[in-house]
C-alpha positions in Angstrom: -9.9 24.3 -180.2 -8.0 20.8 -180.8 -6.1 19.5 -178.1 -3.6 17.9 -179.6 -0.6 20.2 -178.5 -2.3 20.5 -175.3 -0.3 20.2 -172.2 -2.3 20.4 -168.7 0.3 21.6 -166.1 -2.1 21.0 -163.2 -4.2 18.7 -161.8 -7.6 20.2 -162.0 -8.6 18.5 -158.2 -6.1 20.8 -156.8 -7.8 24.5 -157.7 -10.1 24.7 -155.6 -7.3 24.2 -152.8 -5.0 26.5 -154.5 -8.1 28.7 -154.4 -8.2 28.3 -150.4 -4.3 29.2 -150.0 -5.4 32.6 -151.9 -8.1 33.1 -149.7 -5.9 32.5 -146.7 -2.7 34.1 -147.3 -2.8 37.9 -147.4 1.4 37.6 -148.0 0.6 35.4 -151.0 -1.9 37.8 -152.3 0.2 40.9 -151.5 3.6 39.1 -153.5 1.4 38.2 -156.2 -0.4 41.2 -156.5 3.6 43.1 -157.1 4.2 40.1 -159.6 1.0 41.5 -161.6 1.5 45.1 -161.1 5.0 44.5 -162.5 3.5 42.7 -165.5 0.8 45.9 -166.3 3.2 48.8 -166.6 5.3 46.3 -168.7 2.1 46.4 -171.0 2.9 48.8 -174.2 -0.8 49.3 -175.8 -4.5 49.6 -174.2 -6.6 46.9 -175.3 -7.9 43.5 -174.6 -5.0 41.1 -172.9 -4.9 37.6 -172.7 -3.4 35.6 -169.9 -2.4 32.2 -171.0 -2.5 29.5 -168.1 -4.2 31.3 -165.4 -5.3 28.8 -162.9 -7.7 29.7 -160.2 -7.8 33.0 -162.4 -6.9 35.6 -159.6 -5.1 37.7 -162.2 -8.8 39.4 -163.2 -8.6 41.1 -159.4 -5.4 43.5 -161.3 -6.2 44.2 -164.8 -9.2 46.2 -166.5 -9.7 44.3 -170.3 -8.5 40.7 -169.1 -9.2 37.3 -170.8 -8.5 34.6 -168.4 -7.8 31.0 -170.3 -6.4 27.8 -169.6 -5.9 24.4 -171.8 -9.3 23.1 -170.3 -12.6 24.8 -169.4 -13.2 25.6 -165.5 -14.6 27.8 -163.7 -12.6 29.9 -163.1 -10.9 31.1 -166.3 -12.9 32.7 -169.4 -11.9 30.5 -172.1 -10.1 27.5 -173.2 -7.1 28.4 -174.9 -3.9 26.2 -176.0 -0.6 27.8 -175.8 -0.1 26.4 -179.5 -2.9 27.6 -181.1 -3.8 30.8 -179.5 -7.0 32.5 -180.9 -7.8 35.9 -181.5 -9.9 38.2 -179.1 -13.3 38.9 -180.5 -12.7 42.5 -181.5 -9.6 41.1 -183.6 -5.8 41.3 -182.5 -4.5 41.1 -178.3 -2.8 44.0 -177.1 -1.0 42.4 -174.9 -0.2 38.4 -173.5 1.1 37.3 -170.5 1.9 34.3 -168.2 3.3 33.2 -165.2 4.7 29.7 -164.6 4.0 28.7 -167.8 6.8 28.8 -170.7 8.6 25.7 -168.2 5.7 23.5 -169.1 5.6 23.3 -172.6 7.2 21.1 -175.1 7.4 23.2 -177.9 8.1 26.8 -176.3 8.6 28.1 -180.1 5.6 27.4 -181.2 3.9 28.9 -178.8 6.2 32.4 -179.5 5.3 31.6 -182.9 0.9 31.3 -182.2 1.1 34.3 -179.5 2.9 36.6 -182.5 -0.1 36.1 -184.9 -2.9 37.6 -182.6 -0.7 40.2 -181.6 -0.9 43.3 -182.5 2.0 45.5 -183.5 3.7 47.3 -180.4 1.7 44.8 -178.1 3.8 42.9 -175.9 4.6 39.1 -174.3 5.2 39.4 -171.0 6.1 36.3 -169.1 7.2 35.6 -165.5 9.3 32.5 -165.1 11.5 30.8 -162.1 15.1 31.8 -162.6 18.0 29.0 -162.4 20.3 31.5 -161.1 22.5 30.0 -158.2 20.3 30.9 -155.6 17.4 29.8 -157.7 18.9 26.4 -158.0 19.3 25.7 -155.1 16.0 26.7 -153.4 13.9 25.2 -156.2 16.1 22.2 -156.4 15.4 21.9 -151.9 11.5 23.1 -152.2 10.2 22.1 -155.5 9.2 18.9 -157.1 9.7 20.0 -161.1 13.1 19.9 -162.4 15.4 22.6 -162.9 17.9 21.9 -165.3 18.8 25.2 -167.8 21.8 22.9 -169.6 18.9 20.6 -171.3 17.0 23.4 -172.6 19.1 23.4 -176.0 17.9 23.8 -179.9 15.5 22.8 -181.4 14.1 23.5 -178.4 11.3 20.6 -178.8 11.5 18.5 -175.7 10.3 14.8 -174.4 7.7 14.5 -171.8 9.6 13.6 -168.1 7.2 13.4 -166.3 5.2 10.1 -165.1 1.5 11.1 -167.1 3.3 12.6 -170.2 3.8 16.3 -168.7 6.5 18.1 -169.3 8.6 20.6 -166.7 11.6 21.8 -166.4 12.2 25.4 -164.7 15.8 26.1 -166.4 13.7 26.8 -169.3 13.9 30.9 -168.9 17.2 31.0 -168.3 18.0 28.2 -171.2 16.3 30.0 -173.7 17.0 33.5 -173.1 20.1 33.9 -171.5 22.3 30.2 -172.6 20.9 30.6 -176.1 19.7 34.2 -176.7 21.3 34.6 -179.6 19.3 31.9 -181.3 16.3 32.2 -180.0 16.5 36.1 -180.9 17.1 34.8 -184.6 13.9 32.5 -184.7 11.6 35.3 -182.7 12.6 37.5 -185.4 11.2 35.5 -187.6 7.7 36.0 -186.2 8.2 39.3 -186.0 9.2 39.9 -181.9 12.1 41.4 -180.8 13.2 40.9 -176.8 12.5 44.1 -175.4 13.7 43.3 -171.4 15.1 40.2 -169.7 15.5 40.5 -165.9 15.4 38.4 -162.4 13.6 39.7 -159.6 12.5 38.3 -155.8 14.7 37.0 -153.4 13.2 37.2 -150.2 9.7 37.6 -149.7 8.5 35.3 -152.4 9.5 31.9 -150.8 8.1 33.2 -147.3 4.6 33.5 -148.7 4.8 29.8 -148.5 3.3 29.8 -151.6 0.2 27.9 -152.9 1.0 25.2 -150.6 2.6 26.0 -147.5 1.8 28.3 -144.5 2.7 31.8 -144.6 6.0 32.0 -142.7 6.4 35.9 -142.0 3.7 38.1 -140.9 2.6 40.3 -144.4 3.8 43.7 -143.0 7.0 41.9 -142.9 7.3 40.5 -146.3 5.8 44.3 -147.2 9.2 45.0 -146.1 11.6 42.6 -147.5 9.8 43.5 -150.9 10.7 47.1 -150.2 14.2 46.5 -149.6 14.3 44.1 -152.8 13.5 47.2 -154.8 17.2 48.9 -154.1 18.9 45.6 -155.0 20.9 45.6 -158.0 20.4 43.3 -161.2 23.8 41.8 -160.7 22.5 40.3 -157.4 19.2 39.0 -158.8 21.6 37.5 -161.5 22.8 35.4 -158.7 20.3 35.2 -156.3 17.0 35.8 -158.1 13.9 33.2 -158.2 12.1 34.4 -160.7 12.7 36.3 -164.2 10.6 38.4 -166.4 10.7 38.0 -170.0 9.2 40.9 -172.3 9.1 40.4 -176.3 7.2 43.0 -178.3 5.8 42.8 -182.0 7.5 44.7 -184.3 
């Protein structure tokens, strides 16, 4: 793998802190477990799966045949893989590729899709979980997160300049900017690589922020978070489109 286009989306020194938070917070594990189970339910074919940007690699506990990766090799992941130069599985093409909170760090998101499509089986899927720039999401992330959330800046040709002090890029409005505001154009570009959009949905309102995430204490007992997640199952998509904090995008290789 070359690293010309590799983009480091975290400080390696923070990984041990993330692992400590994961081990400490039962609520965090439960809520992310639901996210991983949602990803697994959306996979379309059996076979080897690849996660891009695996961080501390906790997804391993929720999937069979999963290869974890990040832009650099760490003790937490199986392989070093750039989102722009995705390598095939040792046995051939990947059955499914997924990523959580990766797309909004990519200066060239369309290059990622082209790279992923090239190593994906026909019928295989790319499943992305991203911050949602809904009304509620913009308020929440503006108050509680250091990264910008500016979907209005996500415009064609979907190539972006660094906006961080160390040359990194982040815009949590990426998902909405690409797949809501510019969906028709995005779908036309994706079709060039044999990809079609199967799903754009929104989720996560109450339980997710109350876990405290990886940097803050859990704010409610886990049993209360479980109850909130159960309640969230009954909320309609129109509500999530207004207040959801996360979105799910599913692309399928034709």
